[in-house]
Structures are given as C-alpha cells and as structure tokens.
mmCIF file as Biopython writes it, N, C-alpha, C and O atoms, coordinates in Angstrom:
data_model
#
loop_
_atom_site.group_PDB
_atom_site.id
_atom_site.type_symbol
_atom_site.label_atom_id
_atom_site.label_alt_id
_atom_site.label_comp_id
_atom_site.label_asym_id
_atom_site.label_entity_id
_atom_site.label_seq_id
_atom_site.pdbx_PDB_ins_code
_atom_site.Cartn_x
_atom_site.Cartn_y
_atom_site.Cartn_z
_atom_site.occupancy
_atom_site.B_iso_or_equiv
_atom_site.auth_seq_id
_atom_site.auth_asym_id
_atom_site.pdbx_PDB_model_num
ATOM 1   N N  . MET A ? 1  ? 43.769 113.603 29.087 1.0 0.0 1  A 1 
ATOM 2   C CA . MET A ? 1  ? 44.040 112.225 29.452 1.0 0.0 1  A 1 
ATOM 3   C C  . MET A ? 1  ? 45.166 112.141 30.488 1.0 0.0 1  A 1 
ATOM 4   O O  . MET A ? 1  ? 45.116 111.335 31.417 1.0 0.0 1  A 1 
ATOM 5   N N  . LYS A ? 2  ? 46.169 112.982 30.306 1.0 0.0 2  A 1 
ATOM 6   C CA . LYS A ? 2  ? 47.296 112.954 31.227 1.0 0.0 2  A 1 
ATOM 7   C C  . LYS A ? 2  ? 46.875 113.443 32.614 1.0 0.0 2  A 1 
ATOM 8   O O  . LYS A ? 2  ? 47.350 112.928 33.626 1.0 0.0 2  A 1 
ATOM 9   N N  . GLU A ? 3  ? 45.986 114.435 32.661 1.0 0.0 3  A 1 
ATOM 10  C CA . GLU A ? 3  ? 45.509 114.932 33.952 1.0 0.0 3  A 1 
ATOM 11  C C  . GLU A ? 3  ? 44.732 113.866 34.702 1.0 0.0 3  A 1 
ATOM 12  O O  . GLU A ? 3  ? 44.862 113.747 35.921 1.0 0.0 3  A 1 
ATOM 13  N N  . ARG A ? 4  ? 43.932 113.095 33.996 1.0 0.0 4  A 1 
ATOM 14  C CA . ARG A ? 4  ? 43.154 112.033 34.621 1.0 0.0 4  A 1 
ATOM 15  C C  . ARG A ? 4  ? 44.076 110.956 35.192 1.0 0.0 4  A 1 
ATOM 16  O O  . ARG A ? 4  ? 43.845 110.453 36.291 1.0 0.0 4  A 1 
ATOM 17  N N  . PHE A ? 5  ? 45.124 110.604 34.437 1.0 0.0 5  A 1 
ATOM 18  C CA . PHE A ? 5  ? 46.078 109.598 34.909 1.0 0.0 5  A 1 
ATOM 19  C C  . PHE A ? 5  ? 46.795 110.084 36.160 1.0 0.0 5  A 1 
ATOM 20  O O  . PHE A ? 5  ? 46.975 109.321 37.110 1.0 0.0 5  A 1 
ATOM 21  N N  . LEU A ? 6  ? 47.205 111.343 36.166 1.0 0.0 6  A 1 
ATOM 22  C CA . LEU A ? 6  ? 47.894 111.888 37.339 1.0 0.0 6  A 1 
ATOM 23  C C  . LEU A ? 6  ? 46.968 111.950 38.546 1.0 0.0 6  A 1 
ATOM 24  O O  . LEU A ? 6  ? 47.395 111.713 39.676 1.0 0.0 6  A 1 
ATOM 25  N N  . ASN A ? 7  ? 45.699 112.270 38.304 1.0 0.0 7  A 1 
ATOM 26  C CA . ASN A ? 7  ? 44.737 112.315 39.400 1.0 0.0 7  A 1 
ATOM 27  C C  . ASN A ? 7  ? 44.529 110.925 40.000 1.0 0.0 7  A 1 
ATOM 28  O O  . ASN A ? 7  ? 44.482 110.775 41.221 1.0 0.0 7  A 1 
ATOM 29  N N  . VAL A ? 8  ? 44.406 109.912 39.146 1.0 0.0 8  A 1 
ATOM 30  C CA . VAL A ? 8  ? 44.234 108.539 39.622 1.0 0.0 8  A 1 
ATOM 31  C C  . VAL A ? 8  ? 45.487 108.065 40.354 1.0 0.0 8  A 1 
ATOM 32  O O  . VAL A ? 8  ? 45.392 107.386 41.377 1.0 0.0 8  A 1 
ATOM 33  N N  . ALA A ? 9  ? 46.655 108.419 39.834 1.0 0.0 9  A 1 
ATOM 34  C CA . ALA A ? 9  ? 47.914 108.027 40.479 1.0 0.0 9  A 1 
ATOM 35  C C  . ALA A ? 9  ? 48.044 108.670 41.855 1.0 0.0 9  A 1 
ATOM 36  O O  . ALA A ? 9  ? 48.502 108.030 42.801 1.0 0.0 9  A 1 
ATOM 37  N N  . MET A ? 10 ? 47.643 109.929 41.968 1.0 0.0 10 A 1 
ATOM 38  C CA . MET A ? 10 ? 47.721 110.601 43.268 1.0 0.0 10 A 1 
ATOM 39  C C  . MET A ? 10 ? 46.743 109.980 44.263 1.0 0.0 10 A 1 
ATOM 40  O O  . MET A ? 10 ? 47.076 109.812 45.436 1.0 0.0 10 A 1 
ATOM 41  N N  . LYS A ? 11 ? 45.554 109.643 43.809 1.0 0.0 11 A 1 
ATOM 42  C CA . LYS A ? 11 ? 44.564 109.010 44.692 1.0 0.0 11 A 1 
ATOM 43  C C  . LYS A ? 11 ? 45.057 107.634 45.134 1.0 0.0 11 A 1 
ATOM 44  O O  . LYS A ? 11 ? 44.924 107.272 46.303 1.0 0.0 11 A 1 
ATOM 45  N N  . PHE A ? 12 ? 45.627 106.868 44.204 1.0 0.0 12 A 1 
ATOM 46  C CA . PHE A ? 12 ? 46.152 105.550 44.546 1.0 0.0 12 A 1 
ATOM 47  C C  . PHE A ? 12 ? 47.304 105.664 45.542 1.0 0.0 12 A 1 
ATOM 48  O O  . PHE A ? 12 ? 47.404 104.868 46.475 1.0 0.0 12 A 1 
ATOM 49  N N  . GLY A ? 13 ? 48.167 106.647 45.345 1.0 0.0 13 A 1 
ATOM 50  C CA . GLY A ? 13 ? 49.280 106.868 46.275 1.0 0.0 13 A 1 
ATOM 51  C C  . GLY A ? 13 ? 48.786 107.232 47.657 1.0 0.0 13 A 1 
ATOM 52  O O  . GLY A ? 13 ? 49.350 106.786 48.656 1.0 0.0 13 A 1 
ATOM 53  N N  . LEU A ? 14 ? 47.738 108.036 47.727 1.0 0.0 14 A 1 
ATOM 54  C CA . LEU A ? 14 ? 47.173 108.416 49.020 1.0 0.0 14 A 1 
ATOM 55  C C  . LEU A ? 14 ? 46.566 107.208 49.728 1.0 0.0 14 A 1 
ATOM 56  O O  . LEU A ? 14 ? 46.746 107.032 50.933 1.0 0.0 14 A 1 
ATOM 57  N N  . VAL A ? 15 ? 45.851 106.383 48.978 1.0 0.0 15 A 1 
ATOM 58  C CA . VAL A ? 15 ? 45.256 105.175 49.567 1.0 0.0 15 A 1 
ATOM 59  C C  . VAL A ? 15 ? 46.351 104.227 50.048 1.0 0.0 15 A 1 
ATOM 60  O O  . VAL A ? 15 ? 46.237 103.643 51.126 1.0 0.0 15 A 1 
ATOM 61  N N  . ALA A ? 16 ? 47.403 104.072 49.260 1.0 0.0 16 A 1 
ATOM 62  C CA . ALA A ? 16 ? 48.514 103.197 49.658 1.0 0.0 16 A 1 
ATOM 63  C C  . ALA A ? 16 ? 49.208 103.735 50.910 1.0 0.0 16 A 1 
ATOM 64  O O  . ALA A ? 16 ? 49.564 102.963 51.800 1.0 0.0 16 A 1 
ATOM 65  N N  . LEU A ? 17 ? 49.401 105.043 50.981 1.0 0.0 17 A 1 
ATOM 66  C CA . LEU A ? 17 ? 50.035 105.641 52.159 1.0 0.0 17 A 1 
ATOM 67  C C  . LEU A ? 17 ? 49.185 105.434 53.407 1.0 0.0 17 A 1 
ATOM 68  O O  . LEU A ? 17 ? 49.717 105.105 54.468 1.0 0.0 17 A 1 
ATOM 69  N N  . VAL A ? 18 ? 47.884 105.620 53.295 1.0 0.0 18 A 1 
ATOM 70  C CA . VAL A ? 18 ? 46.992 105.418 54.441 1.0 0.0 18 A 1 
ATOM 71  C C  . VAL A ? 18 ? 47.004 103.954 54.873 1.0 0.0 18 A 1 
ATOM 72  O O  . VAL A ? 18 ? 46.990 103.664 56.070 1.0 0.0 18 A 1 
ATOM 73  N N  . ALA A ? 19 ? 47.030 103.030 53.913 1.0 0.0 19 A 1 
ATOM 74  C CA . ALA A ? 19 ? 47.058 101.606 54.252 1.0 0.0 19 A 1 
ATOM 75  C C  . ALA A ? 19 ? 48.353 101.236 54.974 1.0 0.0 19 A 1 
ATOM 76  O O  . ALA A ? 19 ? 48.324 100.498 55.958 1.0 0.0 19 A 1 
ATOM 77  N N  . ILE A ? 20 ? 49.470 101.737 54.498 1.0 0.0 20 A 1 
ATOM 78  C CA . ILE A ? 20 ? 50.761 101.429 55.132 1.0 0.0 20 A 1 
ATOM 79  C C  . ILE A ? 20 ? 50.833 102.023 56.532 1.0 0.0 20 A 1 
ATOM 80  O O  . ILE A ? 20 ? 51.295 101.366 57.465 1.0 0.0 20 A 1 
ATOM 81  N N  . LEU A ? 21 ? 50.380 103.259 56.681 1.0 0.0 21 A 1 
ATOM 82  C CA . LEU A ? 21 ? 50.384 103.882 58.011 1.0 0.0 21 A 1 
ATOM 83  C C  . LEU A ? 21 ? 49.449 103.150 58.965 1.0 0.0 21 A 1 
ATOM 84  O O  . LEU A ? 21 ? 49.762 103.010 60.147 1.0 0.0 21 A 1 
ATOM 85  N N  . SER A ? 22 ? 48.310 102.683 58.473 1.0 0.0 22 A 1 
ATOM 86  C CA . SER A ? 22 ? 47.371 101.936 59.316 1.0 0.0 22 A 1 
ATOM 87  C C  . SER A ? 22 ? 47.992 100.642 59.810 1.0 0.0 22 A 1 
ATOM 88  O O  . SER A ? 22 ? 47.835 100.286 60.978 1.0 0.0 22 A 1 
ATOM 89  N N  . LEU A ? 23 ? 48.697 99.935  58.935 1.0 0.0 23 A 1 
ATOM 90  C CA . LEU A ? 23 ? 49.355 98.692  59.344 1.0 0.0 23 A 1 
ATOM 91  C C  . LEU A ? 23 ? 50.467 98.960  60.360 1.0 0.0 23 A 1 
ATOM 92  O O  . LEU A ? 23 ? 50.653 98.183  61.296 1.0 0.0 23 A 1 
ATOM 93  N N  . CYS A ? 24 ? 51.200 100.047 60.178 1.0 0.0 24 A 1 
ATOM 94  C CA . CYS A ? 24 ? 52.251 100.398 61.144 1.0 0.0 24 A 1 
ATOM 95  C C  . CYS A ? 24 ? 51.659 100.728 62.508 1.0 0.0 24 A 1 
ATOM 96  O O  . CYS A ? 24 ? 52.168 100.278 63.535 1.0 0.0 24 A 1 
ATOM 97  N N  . PHE A ? 25 ? 50.583 101.514 62.520 1.0 0.0 25 A 1 
ATOM 98  C CA . PHE A ? 25 ? 49.953 101.855 63.800 1.0 0.0 25 A 1 
ATOM 99  C C  . PHE A ? 25 ? 49.343 100.621 64.464 1.0 0.0 25 A 1 
ATOM 100 O O  . PHE A ? 25 ? 49.365 100.506 65.689 1.0 0.0 25 A 1 
ATOM 101 N N  . LEU A ? 26 ? 48.801 99.700  63.669 1.0 0.0 26 A 1 
ATOM 102 C CA . LEU A ? 26 ? 48.262 98.456  64.231 1.0 0.0 26 A 1 
ATOM 103 C C  . LEU A ? 26 ? 49.375 97.647  64.884 1.0 0.0 26 A 1 
ATOM 104 O O  . LEU A ? 26 ? 49.201 97.140  65.992 1.0 0.0 26 A 1 
ATOM 105 N N  . ALA A ? 27 ? 50.516 97.522  64.211 1.0 0.0 27 A 1 
ATOM 106 C CA . ALA A ? 27 ? 51.638 96.758  64.766 1.0 0.0 27 A 1 
ATOM 107 C C  . ALA A ? 27 ? 52.161 97.393  66.050 1.0 0.0 27 A 1 
ATOM 108 O O  . ALA A ? 27 ? 52.441 96.692  67.022 1.0 0.0 27 A 1 
ATOM 109 N N  . VAL A ? 28 ? 52.291 98.709  66.055 1.0 0.0 28 A 1 
ATOM 110 C CA . VAL A ? 28 ? 52.779 99.398  67.259 1.0 0.0 28 A 1 
ATOM 111 C C  . VAL A ? 28 ? 51.768 99.243  68.396 1.0 0.0 28 A 1 
ATOM 112 O O  . VAL A ? 28 ? 52.157 99.018  69.542 1.0 0.0 28 A 1 
ATOM 113 N N  . GLY A ? 29 ? 50.491 99.360  68.091 1.0 0.0 29 A 1 
ATOM 114 C CA . GLY A ? 29 ? 49.465 99.188  69.117 1.0 0.0 29 A 1 
ATOM 115 C C  . GLY A ? 29 ? 49.452 97.783  69.691 1.0 0.0 29 A 1 
ATOM 116 O O  . GLY A ? 29 ? 49.285 97.606  70.898 1.0 0.0 29 A 1 
ATOM 117 N N  . LEU A ? 30 ? 49.628 96.779  68.835 1.0 0.0 30 A 1 
ATOM 118 C CA . LEU A ? 30 ? 49.702 95.401  69.331 1.0 0.0 30 A 1 
ATOM 119 C C  . LEU A ? 30 ? 50.901 95.198  70.238 1.0 0.0 30 A 1 
ATOM 120 O O  . LEU A ? 30 ? 50.799 94.536  71.271 1.0 0.0 30 A 1 
ATOM 121 N N  . MET A ? 31 ? 52.035 95.766  69.856 1.0 0.0 31 A 1 
ATOM 122 C CA . MET A ? 31 ? 53.239 95.602  70.676 1.0 0.0 31 A 1 
ATOM 123 C C  . MET A ? 31 ? 53.096 96.315  72.013 1.0 0.0 31 A 1 
ATOM 124 O O  . MET A ? 31 ? 53.510 95.774  73.039 1.0 0.0 31 A 1 
ATOM 125 N N  . ILE A ? 32 ? 52.525 97.506  72.029 1.0 0.0 32 A 1 
ATOM 126 C CA . ILE A ? 32 ? 52.339 98.232  73.289 1.0 0.0 32 A 1 
ATOM 127 C C  . ILE A ? 32 ? 51.332 97.503  74.172 1.0 0.0 32 A 1 
ATOM 128 O O  . ILE A ? 32 ? 51.560 97.334  75.370 1.0 0.0 32 A 1 
ATOM 129 N N  . GLY A ? 33 ? 50.235 97.079  73.591 1.0 0.0 33 A 1 
ATOM 130 C CA . GLY A ? 33 ? 49.218 96.382  74.374 1.0 0.0 33 A 1 
ATOM 131 C C  . GLY A ? 33 ? 49.716 95.072  74.946 1.0 0.0 33 A 1 
ATOM 132 O O  . GLY A ? 33 ? 49.413 94.732  76.090 1.0 0.0 33 A 1 
ATOM 133 N N  . TYR A ? 34 ? 50.481 94.333  74.151 1.0 0.0 34 A 1 
ATOM 134 C CA . TYR A ? 34 ? 50.986 93.045  74.624 1.0 0.0 34 A 1 
ATOM 135 C C  . TYR A ? 34 ? 52.053 93.217  75.693 1.0 0.0 34 A 1 
ATOM 136 O O  . TYR A ? 34 ? 52.075 92.465  76.667 1.0 0.0 34 A 1 
ATOM 137 N N  . SER A ? 35 ? 52.931 94.189  75.528 1.0 0.0 35 A 1 
ATOM 138 C CA . SER A ? 35 ? 54.038 94.318  76.479 1.0 0.0 35 A 1 
ATOM 139 C C  . SER A ? 35 ? 53.601 94.957  77.797 1.0 0.0 35 A 1 
ATOM 140 O O  . SER A ? 35 ? 54.077 94.551  78.857 1.0 0.0 35 A 1 
ATOM 141 N N  . PHE A ? 36 ? 52.716 95.937  77.756 1.0 0.0 36 A 1 
ATOM 142 C CA . PHE A ? 36 ? 52.324 96.615  78.985 1.0 0.0 36 A 1 
ATOM 143 C C  . PHE A ? 36 ? 51.123 95.962  79.664 1.0 0.0 36 A 1 
ATOM 144 O O  . PHE A ? 36 ? 51.146 95.723  80.872 1.0 0.0 36 A 1 
ATOM 145 N N  . PHE A ? 37 ? 50.092 95.679  78.904 1.0 0.0 37 A 1 
ATOM 146 C CA . PHE A ? 37 ? 48.856 95.189  79.501 1.0 0.0 37 A 1 
ATOM 147 C C  . PHE A ? 37 ? 48.755 93.670  79.498 1.0 0.0 37 A 1 
ATOM 148 O O  . PHE A ? 37 ? 48.094 93.096  80.364 1.0 0.0 37 A 1 
ATOM 149 N N  . GLY A ? 38 ? 49.392 93.015  78.550 1.0 0.0 38 A 1 
ATOM 150 C CA . GLY A ? 38 ? 49.296 91.565  78.445 1.0 0.0 38 A 1 
ATOM 151 C C  . GLY A ? 38 ? 50.337 90.814  79.244 1.0 0.0 38 A 1 
ATOM 152 O O  . GLY A ? 38 ? 50.262 89.591  79.362 1.0 0.0 38 A 1 
ATOM 153 N N  . GLY A ? 39 ? 51.291 91.510  79.784 1.0 0.0 39 A 1 
ATOM 154 C CA . GLY A ? 39 ? 52.319 90.856  80.586 1.0 0.0 39 A 1 
ATOM 155 C C  . GLY A ? 39 ? 53.359 90.125  79.767 1.0 0.0 39 A 1 
ATOM 156 O O  . GLY A ? 39 ? 54.068 89.271  80.300 1.0 0.0 39 A 1 
ATOM 157 N N  . GLY A ? 40 ? 53.471 90.433  78.496 1.0 0.0 40 A 1 
ATOM 158 C CA . GLY A ? 40 ? 54.469 89.782  77.652 1.0 0.0 40 A 1 
ATOM 159 C C  . GLY A ? 40 ? 55.848 90.352  77.882 1.0 0.0 40 A 1 
ATOM 160 O O  . GLY A ? 40 ? 55.999 91.541  78.162 1.0 0.0 40 A 1 
ATOM 161 N N  . GLU A ? 41 ? 56.846 89.515  77.765 1.0 0.0 41 A 1 
ATOM 162 C CA . GLU A ? 41 ? 58.208 89.965  78.004 1.0 0.0 41 A 1 
ATOM 163 C C  . GLU A ? 41 ? 58.774 90.680  76.787 1.0 0.0 41 A 1 
ATOM 164 O O  . GLU A ? 41 ? 59.347 91.763  76.910 1.0 0.0 41 A 1 
ATOM 165 N N  . ASP A ? 42 ? 58.615 90.080  75.618 1.0 0.0 42 A 1 
ATOM 166 C CA . ASP A ? 42 ? 59.186 90.625  74.394 1.0 0.0 42 A 1 
ATOM 167 C C  . ASP A ? 42 ? 58.062 91.204  73.533 1.0 0.0 42 A 1 
ATOM 168 O O  . ASP A ? 42 ? 57.208 90.451  73.067 1.0 0.0 42 A 1 
ATOM 169 N N  . PRO A ? 43 ? 58.039 92.501  73.313 1.0 0.0 43 A 1 
ATOM 170 C CA . PRO A ? 43 ? 56.946 93.092  72.533 1.0 0.0 43 A 1 
ATOM 171 C C  . PRO A ? 43 ? 56.913 92.627  71.079 1.0 0.0 43 A 1 
ATOM 172 O O  . PRO A ? 43 ? 55.846 92.619  70.465 1.0 0.0 43 A 1 
ATOM 173 N N  . LEU A ? 44 ? 58.050 92.242  70.520 1.0 0.0 44 A 1 
ATOM 174 C CA . LEU A ? 44 ? 58.076 91.802  69.128 1.0 0.0 44 A 1 
ATOM 175 C C  . LEU A ? 44 ? 57.520 90.391  68.943 1.0 0.0 44 A 1 
ATOM 176 O O  . LEU A ? 44 ? 57.234 89.986  67.816 1.0 0.0 44 A 1 
ATOM 177 N N  . SER A ? 45 ? 57.365 89.642  70.026 1.0 0.0 45 A 1 
ATOM 178 C CA . SER A ? 45 ? 56.862 88.270  69.892 1.0 0.0 45 A 1 
ATOM 179 C C  . SER A ? 45 ? 55.398 88.231  69.488 1.0 0.0 45 A 1 
ATOM 180 O O  . SER A ? 45 ? 54.937 87.213  68.970 1.0 0.0 45 A 1 
ATOM 181 N N  . ILE A ? 46 ? 54.652 89.309  69.708 1.0 0.0 46 A 1 
ATOM 182 C CA . ILE A ? 46 ? 53.245 89.333  69.319 1.0 0.0 46 A 1 
ATOM 183 C C  . ILE A ? 46 ? 53.112 89.345  67.796 1.0 0.0 46 A 1 
ATOM 184 O O  . ILE A ? 46 ? 52.049 89.005  67.276 1.0 0.0 46 A 1 
ATOM 185 N N  . LEU A ? 47 ? 54.148 89.723  67.081 1.0 0.0 47 A 1 
ATOM 186 C CA . LEU A ? 47 ? 54.094 89.785  65.626 1.0 0.0 47 A 1 
ATOM 187 C C  . LEU A ? 47 ? 54.481 88.462  64.963 1.0 0.0 47 A 1 
ATOM 188 O O  . LEU A ? 47 ? 54.443 88.361  63.737 1.0 0.0 47 A 1 
ATOM 189 N N  . SER A ? 48 ? 54.853 87.448  65.747 1.0 0.0 48 A 1 
ATOM 190 C CA . SER A ? 48 ? 55.260 86.176  65.152 1.0 0.0 48 A 1 
ATOM 191 C C  . SER A ? 48 ? 54.034 85.338  64.784 1.0 0.0 48 A 1 
ATOM 192 O O  . SER A ? 48 ? 52.986 85.433  65.424 1.0 0.0 48 A 1 
ATOM 193 N N  . ILE A ? 49 ? 54.180 84.538  63.771 1.0 0.0 49 A 1 
ATOM 194 C CA . ILE A ? 49 ? 53.078 83.703  63.282 1.0 0.0 49 A 1 
ATOM 195 C C  . ILE A ? 49 ? 52.714 82.633  64.305 1.0 0.0 49 A 1 
ATOM 196 O O  . ILE A ? 49 ? 51.537 82.312  64.469 1.0 0.0 49 A 1 
ATOM 197 N N  . ASP A ? 50 ? 53.707 82.080  64.993 1.0 0.0 50 A 1 
ATOM 198 C CA . ASP A ? 50 ? 53.439 81.044  65.991 1.0 0.0 50 A 1 
ATOM 199 C C  . ASP A ? 50 ? 52.550 81.566  67.113 1.0 0.0 50 A 1 
ATOM 200 O O  . ASP A ? 50 ? 51.665 80.857  67.592 1.0 0.0 50 A 1 
ATOM 201 N N  . HIS A ? 51 ? 52.783 82.781  67.522 1.0 0.0 51 A 1 
ATOM 202 C CA . HIS A ? 51 ? 51.980 83.373  68.596 1.0 0.0 51 A 1 
ATOM 203 C C  . HIS A ? 51 ? 50.529 83.538  68.148 1.0 0.0 51 A 1 
ATOM 204 O O  . HIS A ? 51 ? 49.606 83.261  68.915 1.0 0.0 51 A 1 
ATOM 205 N N  . TRP A ? 52 ? 50.326 83.987  66.914 1.0 0.0 52 A 1 
ATOM 206 C CA . TRP A ? 52 ? 48.966 84.181  66.407 1.0 0.0 52 A 1 
ATOM 207 C C  . TRP A ? 52 ? 48.253 82.849  66.191 1.0 0.0 52 A 1 
ATOM 208 O O  . TRP A ? 52 ? 47.039 82.762  66.380 1.0 0.0 52 A 1 
ATOM 209 N N  . GLN A ? 53 ? 48.987 81.821  65.802 1.0 0.0 53 A 1 
ATOM 210 C CA . GLN A ? 53 ? 48.371 80.495  65.664 1.0 0.0 53 A 1 
ATOM 211 C C  . GLN A ? 53 ? 47.899 79.990  67.021 1.0 0.0 53 A 1 
ATOM 212 O O  . GLN A ? 53 ? 46.846 79.359  67.107 1.0 0.0 53 A 1 
ATOM 213 N N  . ALA A ? 54 ? 48.656 80.254  68.079 1.0 0.0 54 A 1 
ATOM 214 C CA . ALA A ? 54 ? 48.245 79.848  69.420 1.0 0.0 54 A 1 
ATOM 215 C C  . ALA A ? 54 ? 47.008 80.619  69.869 1.0 0.0 54 A 1 
ATOM 216 O O  . ALA A ? 54 ? 46.117 80.048  70.498 1.0 0.0 54 A 1 
ATOM 217 N N  . ILE A ? 55 ? 46.947 81.904  69.553 1.0 0.0 55 A 1 
ATOM 218 C CA . ILE A ? 55 ? 45.787 82.716  69.931 1.0 0.0 55 A 1 
ATOM 219 C C  . ILE A ? 55 ? 44.539 82.240  69.187 1.0 0.0 55 A 1 
ATOM 220 O O  . ILE A ? 55 ? 43.475 82.092  69.789 1.0 0.0 55 A 1 
ATOM 221 N N  . ILE A ? 56 ? 44.668 82.002  67.893 1.0 0.0 56 A 1 
ATOM 222 C CA . ILE A ? 56 ? 43.514 81.557  67.101 1.0 0.0 56 A 1 
ATOM 223 C C  . ILE A ? 56 ? 43.055 80.172  67.545 1.0 0.0 56 A 1 
ATOM 224 O O  . ILE A ? 56 ? 41.853 79.905  67.576 1.0 0.0 56 A 1 
ATOM 225 N N  . SER A ? 57 ? 43.989 79.289  67.890 1.0 0.0 57 A 1 
ATOM 226 C CA . SER A ? 57 ? 43.610 77.952  68.318 1.0 0.0 57 A 1 
ATOM 227 C C  . SER A ? 57 ? 42.870 77.982  69.653 1.0 0.0 57 A 1 
ATOM 228 O O  . SER A ? 57 ? 42.050 77.102  69.915 1.0 0.0 57 A 1 
ATOM 229 N N  . LYS A ? 58 ? 43.138 78.964  70.492 1.0 0.0 58 A 1 
ATOM 230 C CA . LYS A ? 58 ? 42.392 79.085  71.760 1.0 0.0 58 A 1 
ATOM 231 C C  . LYS A ? 58 ? 40.935 79.432  71.501 1.0 0.0 58 A 1 
ATOM 232 O O  . LYS A ? 58 ? 40.049 78.948  72.205 1.0 0.0 58 A 1 
ATOM 233 N N  . PHE A ? 59 ? 40.675 80.274  70.490 1.0 0.0 59 A 1 
ATOM 234 C CA . PHE A ? 59 ? 39.319 80.664  70.190 1.0 0.0 59 A 1 
ATOM 235 C C  . PHE A ? 59 ? 38.558 79.615  69.386 1.0 0.0 59 A 1 
ATOM 236 O O  . PHE A ? 59 ? 37.351 79.452  69.563 1.0 0.0 59 A 1 
ATOM 237 N N  . THR A ? 60 ? 39.259 78.902  68.504 1.0 0.0 60 A 1 
ATOM 238 C CA . THR A ? 60 ? 38.572 77.916  67.665 1.0 0.0 60 A 1 
ATOM 239 C C  . THR A ? 60 ? 38.526 76.535  68.313 1.0 0.0 60 A 1 
ATOM 240 O O  . THR A ? 60 ? 37.701 75.705  67.930 1.0 0.0 60 A 1 
ATOM 241 N N  . GLY A ? 61 ? 39.382 76.279  69.268 1.0 0.0 61 A 1 
ATOM 242 C CA . GLY A ? 61 ? 39.394 74.994  69.941 1.0 0.0 61 A 1 
ATOM 243 C C  . GLY A ? 61 ? 40.158 73.918  69.178 1.0 0.0 61 A 1 
ATOM 244 O O  . GLY A ? 61 ? 39.998 72.733  69.471 1.0 0.0 61 A 1 
ATOM 245 N N  . ASN A ? 62 ? 40.971 74.295  68.222 1.0 0.0 62 A 1 
ATOM 246 C CA . ASN A ? 62 ? 41.755 73.316  67.454 1.0 0.0 62 A 1 
ATOM 247 C C  . ASN A ? 62 ? 43.086 73.098  68.090 1.0 0.0 62 A 1 
ATOM 248 O O  . ASN A ? 62 ? 43.888 72.309  67.589 1.0 0.0 62 A 1 
#
C-alpha cells in the first residue's frame, strides 16, 4: 500500500512540475513575442489582465 501511495505521489509531482514549467515557458514566450515582434514597450504589460481584456474585446466585438 505504501509503495502505491509513493508511486501516485511521484506521478502527481511530475505532472505538477510539468504544468508549472509549461506556464513559465508560456509567460516567457508571450513576453518575448510581445516585446520584440509586437512592438510593445514593456514586456511585463502583456501579463496584465487589462491588456488581455482589450485583446479579447477586439476579437469578440464587445
């Protein structure tokens, strides 16, 4: 029983690590793309909620 619990815990830890690394790489990719290719001045501004609301409103027309 203890081996099964440790196996599940290790698998869960691996999935959590992959998810966290994926989110970090997504954030870095958004900042690089926005600052170099998008002509943005501040790379951290792409991570703000206001900026994403403006982007979504352009696509939805609201």
